[in-house]
KOLMI-67472 format. One line per field, with one value per residue (C-alpha): residue in three letters; y, z, x. Coordinates in steps of 0.02 Angstrom, whole numbers. Layout:
# KOLMI-67472
type c(ALA;...) $
py c(Y;...) $
pz c(Z;...) $
px c(X;...) $
END
This chain:
# KOLMI-67472
type c(MET;ILE;ALA;ASN;THR;GLU;TRP;TYR;ARG;ILE;PHE;LEU;HIS;ALA;ALA;GLU;SER;SER;ASN;LEU;THR;LYS;ALA;ALA;GLN;ILE;LEU;HIS;MET;THR;GLN;PRO;SER;VAL;SER;TYR;ALA;ILE;LYS;GLN;LEU;GLU;GLU;ALA;LEU;GLY;ILE;VAL;LEU;PHE;ASP;ARG;PHE;SER;LYS;GLY;VAL;ARG;LEU;THR;GLU;GLU;GLY;GLN;ALA;LEU;TYR;MET;HIS;VAL;ARG;GLN;ALA;PHE;ASP;GLU;LEU;SER;LEU;GLY;GLU;ARG;HIS;MET;LYS;ARG;LEU;LYS;GLN;PHE;SER;GLU;GLY;THR;LEU;ARG;ILE;GLY;ALA;ASN;GLY;ALA;ILE;VAL;LYS;ASP;PHE;LEU;LEU;PRO;VAL;LEU;ASP;ARG;PHE;HIS;ALA;ARG;TYR;PRO;GLU;VAL;ARG;ILE;GLN;LEU;SER;GLN;GLU;LYS;THR;SER;HIS;ILE;LEU;GLU;ARG;LEU;LYS;ARG;GLY;SER;LEU;ASP;LEU;GLY;TYR;VAL;TYR;LEU;PRO;VAL;THR;ASP;GLU;GLU;ILE;GLU;VAL;VAL;SER;SER;HIS;ALA;SER;PRO;PHE;CYS;ILE;VAL;VAL;GLY;THR;ALA;PHE;ALA;ASN;PHE;SER;GLN;GLU;PRO;VAL;GLN;THR;GLU;ARG;LEU;THR;GLU;LEU;PRO;LEU;LEU;MET;LEU;SER;PRO;GLY;SER;THR;THR;ARG;SER;PHE;ILE;GLU;GLY;TRP;PHE;ARG;ALA;GLN;GLY;VAL;GLU;VAL;GLU;ALA;ASP;PHE;GLU;LEU;ASN;SER;LEU;GLU;MET;LEU;THR;GLU;PHE;ALA;GLU;ARG;GLY;TYR;GLY;ALA;ALA;PHE;LEU;PRO;ARG;ALA;LEU;VAL;ALA;SER;ARG;LEU;MET;SER;GLY;SER;LEU;LEU;GLU;LEU;LEU;THR;VAL;VAL;PRO;LEU;PRO;ASP;ARG;PHE;ILE;GLY;ILE;ALA;THR;ARG;LYS;HIS;SER;SER;PRO;SER;LEU;ALA;ALA;GLY;ALA;PHE;LEU;GLY;MET;LEU;TRP) $
py c(-1;177;303;478;588;733;621;607;802;833;719;777;954;876;779;940;1068;919;1005;965;1140;1231;1107;1154;1350;1304;1204;1334;1189;1147;1053;921;905;872;743;662;648;570;448;383;361;265;152;141;87;-8;79;227;365;490;479;615;729;880;1002;914;746;669;525;356;239;171;355;434;282;340;524;490;409;552;681;620;592;775;846;759;825;1006;958;891;1061;1160;1064;1081;1268;1281;1175;1277;1445;1372;1376;1207;1061;964;983;828;835;719;805;731;809;966;987;1052;1197;1260;1213;1178;1315;1480;1406;1331;1506;1594;1460;1459;1636;1649;1499;1500;1392;1236;1114;1057;882;882;704;699;540;440;470;284;310;466;397;239;347;465;289;241;425;454;608;748;801;732;836;703;696;636;547;461;335;247;269;301;462;639;751;938;1041;1026;1116;1097;1073;1093;975;996;899;978;948;1039;1132;974;940;1109;1042;955;1106;1193;1131;1018;847;681;575;430;545;574;392;435;540;463;469;521;446;428;258;133;136;318;405;523;381;299;470;475;298;314;452;369;204;329;345;179;201;89;170;120;227;270;342;304;426;447;633;773;878;734;720;910;912;766;854;1012;925;840;665;659;728;739;758;875;1005;1189;1266;1170;1203;1386;1484;1362;1390;1572;1569;1450;1318;1205;1202;1155;1022;1061;905;867;801;909;840;852;938;830;873;900;874;889;728;680;546;521;546;599;763;859;904;1106;1133;1044;1142;1309;1254;1196;1358;1455;1373;1467) $
pz c(-1;-42;83;33;-30;71;241;189;165;345;413;336;407;589;593;545;671;809;844;773;806;733;577;572;557;421;329;367;440;611;747;746;560;569;718;602;464;543;648;479;405;559;527;343;369;549;621;765;665;827;1016;1071;1219;1308;1232;1037;942;914;777;829;745;620;579;574;436;344;354;252;122;118;132;-27;-127;-96;-140;-296;-328;-295;-419;-568;-523;-558;-710;-788;-751;-838;-972;-990;-998;-1123;-996;-1029;-1146;-1309;-1488;-1578;-1777;-1901;-2088;-2262;-2365;-2424;-2342;-2199;-2261;-2387;-2291;-2091;-2055;-2095;-1972;-1844;-1844;-1779;-1669;-1587;-1572;-1471;-1365;-1347;-1194;-1277;-1330;-1517;-1576;-1760;-1863;-2044;-2105;-2244;-2257;-2209;-2049;-2003;-2006;-1911;-1766;-1776;-1739;-1598;-1526;-1533;-1648;-1634;-1808;-1974;-2149;-2262;-2466;-2506;-2528;-2357;-2352;-2172;-2068;-1914;-1978;-2015;-2139;-2065;-2190;-2367;-2470;-2675;-2704;-2890;-2946;-3097;-3202;-3195;-3283;-3265;-3414;-3473;-3560;-3612;-3773;-3684;-3623;-3809;-3808;-3732;-3714;-3761;-3600;-3702;-3732;-3551;-3540;-3653;-3505;-3340;-3208;-3037;-2916;-2728;-2669;-2687;-2572;-2549;-2604;-2703;-2810;-2831;-2887;-3012;-3091;-3072;-3202;-3322;-3310;-3346;-3521;-3557;-3509;-3391;-3313;-3209;-3107;-3147;-2978;-2815;-2680;-2514;-2504;-2609;-2581;-2661;-2809;-2835;-2817;-2929;-3061;-3051;-3082;-3241;-3205;-3272;-3238;-3081;-3013;-2869;-2784;-2885;-2710;-2686;-2840;-2868;-2831;-2945;-3075;-3059;-3056;-3209;-3129;-3158;-3305;-3297;-3438;-3499;-3534;-3673;-3525;-3394;-3224;-3093;-2932;-2777;-2627;-2451;-2297;-2109;-2030;-1857;-1762;-1798;-1626;-1526;-1442;-1482;-1340;-1306;-1392;-1555;-1532;-1530;-1671;-1786;-1741;-1823;-2007;-2023) $
px c(-2;69;15;-46;83;8;38;228;231;152;271;424;380;349;507;604;526;502;323;157;92;246;216;28;74;208;74;-47;-164;-245;-128;-285;-266;-75;-91;-233;-114;22;-83;-144;32;89;-80;-40;133;96;248;256;350;353;384;261;313;225;334;340;386;548;568;584;716;601;537;713;733;592;622;783;693;550;685;764;597;545;722;700;533;606;740;640;510;653;721;544;543;722;661;509;631;747;893;918;851;928;864;915;910;954;998;1038;1187;1171;1007;1118;1207;1046;896;932;1081;969;830;963;1058;888;868;1024;1035;868;900;1088;1073;978;1116;1098;1144;1159;1204;1223;1158;1059;882;849;941;855;685;738;818;645;540;669;655;839;802;667;674;743;773;739;727;531;424;429;296;327;162;247;323;234;316;247;335;421;522;582;767;813;950;1051;1189;1367;1518;1694;1781;1836;1667;1619;1566;1421;1349;1321;1145;1024;1082;977;970;1057;1209;1243;1289;1449;1510;1589;1447;1487;1348;1317;1348;1200;1065;1057;892;987;1064;899;820;947;918;749;744;854;753;595;672;725;916;1016;1159;1308;1413;1595;1632;1538;1583;1497;1462;1393;1536;1656;1544;1563;1754;1781;1657;1756;1915;1838;1810;1629;1455;1368;1189;1191;1082;1077;1097;1252;1351;1275;1426;1545;1410;1415;1619;1628;1723;1566;1458;1268;1213;1034;925;796;725;721;800;647;650;682;581;649;539;547;498;443;378;189;77;217;224;376;493;484;640;568;403;509;627;450;376;518;479;321) $
END
């Protein structure tokens, strides 16, 4: 049997004041009400907690043992309340985000910068991972938010916001002759193709675009990051399929050239994903509030 929590609170004040009348004054109760509550607690536990004297009370040996536990329990409750207050004030807390590839710089950072400036004491944990890994971590509850490529068909995941992310095909100046006019899709296979490693959503997106036009392709270079694809394309190793925002400055400077195609490369879409039917943390809720 778990005794009434209020009895323990009264017991604590009586033990610390060694006087039921003083305890009643502190608690804004009558002295008989304090005596009754302690009696109820003793009966519930089957133990005498106080020796009674004309000028006060003193804990029995068993009462002293109980007092140590009750004091610790109420101290923990006070710590918990203070922690909740600091979380509410954004003086503590953690925001855990997973993001895929170039999404970090072009879509996440602008919002994250505003969040960090407003709530500098909230700890930010950011991991750059594949969309599939991000979705799994969201479902396990080890991430609050995920910036992922769409579509997402998992029934446990909810996409709360989405943005277009135009992709383009780029080459270095060594392949400038391919950039003079729109290129037939089949002609692209004459170029060395630079792609992400198998299993990535971006790789599947590119292969699907080729396949929709009846062209099967193989990658000549398989690399693990969009940044490395950009570097190899710029050095003249072949054609890479990259987010336009990632290579905009290099296109402007002329170190990379865009290949226009007869069949345009469709936009990709980026979504901000959360675990469905799960309340966001205060920090995650504040971050999401900055999106609109």
